[in-house]
C-alpha positions as CSV (number, residue, x, y, z in Angstrom):
1,M,101.7,88.6,73.8
2,K,102.9,85.4,72.3
3,L,106.1,84.3,74.0
4,K,108.0,83.3,70.8
5,N,110.9,85.1,69.2
6,R,110.9,87.7,72.0
7,R,113.9,89.3,73.6
8,I,113.4,88.9,77.4
9,V,115.3,90.3,80.4
10,I,114.8,88.2,83.6
11,T,116.2,89.1,87.0
12,G,117.0,86.3,89.5
13,G,117.0,83.6,86.9
14,T,119.4,81.1,88.4
15,S,117.2,79.5,91.0
16,G,113.6,79.0,92.0
17,I,110.9,80.6,89.9
18,G,113.3,82.5,87.8
19,Y,115.1,79.3,86.8
20,Q,111.9,77.7,85.8
21,L,111.0,80.8,83.7
22,V,114.3,80.5,81.9
23,K,113.7,76.7,81.4
24,Q,110.2,77.3,79.9
25,L,111.2,80.3,77.8
26,F,114.6,79.6,76.4
27,S,113.9,77.4,73.5
28,A,111.7,79.9,71.7
29,N,113.1,83.2,72.8
30,E,116.3,85.3,73.3
31,L,117.0,85.5,77.1
32,I,119.1,87.9,79.1
33,V,119.4,86.7,82.6
34,I,120.6,88.9,85.5
35,A,121.8,87.3,88.8
36,R,124.5,87.9,91.4
37,D,126.2,84.4,91.5
38,Q,128.7,84.0,88.7
39,Y,129.1,80.3,89.3
40,K,125.3,79.8,88.9
41,L,125.2,82.0,85.9
42,N,128.0,79.9,84.3
43,A,126.0,76.7,85.0
44,L,122.9,78.3,83.6
45,R,124.7,79.2,80.4
46,E,126.1,75.7,80.0
47,K,122.7,74.1,80.4
48,F,120.8,76.6,78.2
49,S,123.1,77.4,75.3
50,G,122.5,80.7,73.6
51,I,121.3,82.7,76.6
52,T,123.1,85.8,77.8
53,T,124.0,86.0,81.4
54,L,124.9,89.2,83.3
55,K,126.3,89.4,86.8
56,A,124.9,92.0,89.1
57,D,124.0,92.2,92.8
58,L,120.7,94.1,92.8
59,A,121.2,94.9,96.5
60,R,123.8,97.4,95.2
61,P,122.3,100.2,93.2
62,T,125.6,100.9,91.5
63,E,125.6,97.4,90.0
64,T,121.9,97.7,89.1
65,K,122.7,100.9,87.2
66,A,125.7,99.4,85.5
67,V,123.9,96.3,84.2
68,A,121.0,98.3,82.9
69,E,123.5,100.6,81.0
70,K,125.1,97.5,79.5
71,I,121.8,96.2,78.2
72,V,120.8,99.6,76.8
73,N,124.2,100.0,75.1
74,E,124.2,96.5,73.6
75,Y,120.6,96.0,72.7
76,Q,118.4,98.2,70.6
77,Y,115.2,96.8,72.0
78,I,113.7,94.3,74.4
79,D,110.1,92.9,74.4
80,L,109.7,91.9,78.0
81,L,111.2,92.8,81.4
82,I,110.5,90.3,84.1
83,N,111.4,91.7,87.5
84,N,111.5,88.5,89.4
85,A,114.5,88.7,91.8
86,A,113.6,89.1,95.5
87,V,115.1,88.4,99.0
88,Q,113.3,87.7,102.2
89,Y,114.6,87.7,105.8
90,C,112.5,86.4,108.6
91,Q,113.8,88.5,111.4
92,H,111.9,90.3,114.2
93,F,113.0,93.9,115.1
94,I,113.3,92.9,118.7
95,D,115.7,90.0,118.0
96,D,119.2,90.5,119.4
97,T,120.5,89.1,116.1
98,F,118.6,91.7,114.0
99,L,120.8,93.0,111.2
100,T,120.2,96.5,109.8
101,Q,122.0,95.6,106.6
102,Q,119.2,93.2,105.8
103,I,116.7,96.1,105.7
104,I,118.8,97.8,103.0
105,D,119.2,94.6,101.0
106,E,115.5,93.7,101.0
107,V,114.5,97.2,100.0
108,N,117.1,97.5,97.3
109,V,116.5,94.1,95.7
110,N,112.7,94.0,96.1
111,L,111.9,97.6,95.2
112,T,114.8,99.9,94.3
113,S,116.2,97.7,91.6
114,V,112.8,97.2,90.1
115,C,112.3,101.0,89.8
116,M,115.8,101.5,88.5
117,L,115.7,98.8,85.9
118,T,112.3,99.9,84.7
119,H,113.5,103.5,84.3
120,Q,116.8,102.7,82.6
121,L,115.4,100.1,80.3
122,L,112.4,102.2,79.1
123,P,114.2,103.3,75.9
124,T,114.6,99.6,74.8
125,L,111.0,98.8,75.7
126,L,109.6,101.9,74.0
127,H,111.3,100.9,70.8
128,Q,108.9,98.0,70.2
129,E,105.4,98.0,68.8
130,K,104.3,96.3,72.0
131,A,106.3,95.5,75.2
132,I,105.5,94.3,78.7
133,I,106.9,94.9,82.2
134,L,106.0,92.0,84.6
135,N,106.6,92.6,88.3
136,V,106.5,89.3,90.2
137,N,104.8,90.1,93.5
138,S,103.4,88.2,96.5
139,G,100.2,87.7,98.3
140,L,102.0,89.4,101.2
141,A,101.6,92.7,99.3
142,L,97.9,92.5,100.1
143,A,98.1,91.3,103.7
144,P,101.3,91.2,105.7
145,K,102.5,88.3,107.9
146,T,104.3,88.7,111.3
147,S,107.7,87.2,110.5
148,S,108.9,89.4,107.5
149,A,107.9,93.0,108.1
150,V,110.4,94.6,105.7
151,Y,109.7,92.0,102.9
152,C,105.9,92.6,103.2
153,A,106.5,96.4,103.1
154,T,108.5,96.1,99.9
155,K,105.9,94.0,98.3
156,A,103.1,96.3,99.2
157,A,105.2,99.2,97.8
158,L,105.8,97.1,94.6
159,N,102.1,96.7,94.2
160,N,101.5,100.5,94.4
161,F,104.5,101.2,92.1
162,S,103.1,98.7,89.5
163,Q,99.7,100.3,89.5
164,S,101.0,103.9,89.3
165,L,103.5,102.9,86.6
166,R,100.6,101.5,84.6
167,Y,98.9,104.8,84.8
168,Q,102.0,106.7,83.7
169,L,102.6,104.3,80.7
170,A,98.9,104.0,79.7
171,K,99.4,106.0,76.5
172,T,102.6,104.2,75.5
173,N,103.2,100.8,73.9
174,I,104.2,99.3,77.3
175,Q,101.8,97.2,79.3
176,V,102.5,96.8,83.1
177,Q,101.5,93.4,84.5
178,Q,101.7,92.1,88.0
179,V,101.5,88.5,89.4
180,F,100.8,87.7,93.0
181,L,102.3,84.5,94.2
182,P,101.2,82.2,97.1
183,L,103.8,80.2,99.0
184,V,106.0,78.5,96.3
185,D,108.4,75.7,96.9
186,T,111.7,77.6,96.4
187,P,115.0,77.8,98.3
188,M,113.6,81.0,99.9
189,T,110.7,79.1,101.5
190,T,112.7,76.0,102.7
191,G,111.3,74.8,106.0
192,R,108.2,77.0,105.9
193,G,104.7,76.0,105.1
194,V,103.1,73.0,103.5
195,K,101.1,72.4,100.3
196,K,103.3,74.9,98.4
197,L,102.8,75.6,94.7
198,S,105.6,73.9,92.7
199,V,108.0,76.2,90.9
200,E,107.2,74.5,87.7
201,Q,103.5,75.2,88.1
202,A,104.1,78.7,89.3
203,A,106.3,79.5,86.2
204,Y,103.7,77.9,83.9
205,Q,100.9,80.0,85.4
206,I,103.0,83.2,85.3
207,L,103.7,82.7,81.6
208,T,100.0,81.8,80.9
209,G,99.0,85.1,82.5
210,L,101.6,86.9,80.4
211,E,100.4,85.5,77.2
212,N,96.8,86.3,78.1
213,E,97.8,89.8,79.2
214,V,96.3,89.5,82.7
215,L,97.2,92.8,84.4
216,E,96.6,91.7,88.0
217,H,97.2,87.9,88.2
218,A,96.5,86.1,91.5
219,L,97.7,82.5,91.7
220,G,96.6,79.7,94.0
221,K,95.7,80.7,97.5
222,V,96.1,84.4,96.8
223,K,92.7,84.2,95.1
224,L,91.1,83.1,98.4
225,L,93.1,85.8,100.3
226,K,91.7,88.5,98.0
227,L,88.1,87.2,98.6
228,L,88.6,87.2,102.3
229,L,90.1,90.7,102.3
230,R,87.1,91.9,100.3
231,F,84.3,90.3,102.4
232,T,85.9,89.5,105.8
233,P,89.1,91.5,106.1
234,S,89.5,91.0,109.8
235,I,89.5,87.2,109.4
236,A,92.1,87.5,106.6
237,K,94.4,89.6,108.7
238,N,94.1,87.4,111.7
239,I,95.1,84.4,109.5
240,M,98.1,86.1,108.1
241,K,99.1,87.4,111.6
242,K,99.9,83.7,112.6
243,Y,102.8,83.4,110.2
């Protein structure tokens, strides 16, 4: 799919990878950006004139439902849905400071909202001759690390959901793509890791995969992780266990 003159919905578009996707797409496409921070949405709209911004906290299913209904009611079609928004909390279940609410937030943002938006926006996606759903995933979907059990679980679930959804939509006009990211230099990963992929390069590679219609797109070190999991899975798992 050529990314020109497309109507695109992006979640989590006010910072990190989402912001870079907006920056690289806005000049040639019509963008609808969903995020929870109204101040950041206002700043985004001022910088990239012509985009549409919609406020919704995807940790709250009622807000996810409402924003999806608004899109369906106001737009006859969309060409591309990019489920990019995600949250990650590095807490251990044995910590005294462990917060149960963070379990709910991670599951709702990383998985529930993806399923809900996908279902509710299907009428607008089915309207086009060709449409794409892109789920932005992580290498942690393939092998979990120690410090973010719930996040890793949601990403593994997103991987299975994406594959199953692809089977369900195989005879429709909608292609389901998935991109697996390595550690990217975003606000989420501040203070963690070295030699991170830049957000600019991550966004560029994501869009390149979109245009080339790569169904399962592994970026950077995720390619190596997939190889290790295939040939020496125990080594791969021991490496990830350290983090």
